[in-house]
Phi, psi and omega in degrees: 000118179251135181251143178249135180234136176243118179240134174239120174247113185231133171288148188294328178301326188290339183288350184246026181298145185286147180243151169286168177305314183299318181295316179298319179294316179304311178297324179294316184291323180303328185285352185287306178218019175054032174255101185308312183301315180290327177296317182291323176293310180297335179277351173112009176278161178307129179296322180298324185249012189301319180302308187291325177294316179299318178295321175297314180299317186289348176267357177281132186299314190289331175296304177308316180294317178298312180307311179300322185291320184293317183301317179297315179302319182287323174303314179294325178295337181251010186052046178260111177236157173307318181289323174295319179298310180301318178301316183288326172297320178299316178301318179287316186300315191255021180301146176238108183312329184295340183286349176257008180244155176271177180296330178270021174062035168252163182286135178292154177291150179307325186286354176263355178291147170280175179305314183292324180291319179294332179283344186260327188277119186269337179182159174226131181254132177238129180227121175296146173251127188245154170212181176236140181278186191294340179274356185085011180278134184287125176226148179277127183248358182171179177223135178255127181235127181251122176259126183251120178253157184291149184301106186296316178299314180297319181293322174306306180301308177307319186285319175302312177294312188296320184279351182073029173271350178279139178295139180304142175294133176253134180240134180254133180243131168226154178284179183296344179264000180093005175281134179300134178267162178290148174304146174248127177236117175258123177234118181254106178249122184261122179273144177289150185295138179295140178286125176266125184261000000 
């Protein structure tokens, strides 16, 4: 079994490396749909080499740091925090279907759902059930309500990963003949800028 480890060690000051105007524009545009080529074109890079330019830019430490900083800023603007994401996953993962039903086993009106229930219910379909009376006249005899709830298993899996409870993935690498390859360790160490006196 061969494990692959990737480490990035960065000094906090290195996350604020200066960018050119085009690089800053690239970072801003990249966050729209995470398409590097489109972001490069929108930032003013050549359309013919946009894919290569995007690939090159995304390997730069200062570009990665700026994109991460912009993500954090965007998250704060929408009040998106790790804790809030975990809370939403927990609502879905530990949802109890009984909370949306009354004691006589009918579905509660949506206006009576609590925050937890409202976060989990993705949709409700209502369909009238019809029959005919003795004279052949069409009459409504009931109503079918289908409740669609968000995927509990997916939420549990996401919550486990977010909280760090999942065991790390192990990857085995072999050559075409099945022989084990040497472990690959990529370490990016960024030295702090020397102080100029």
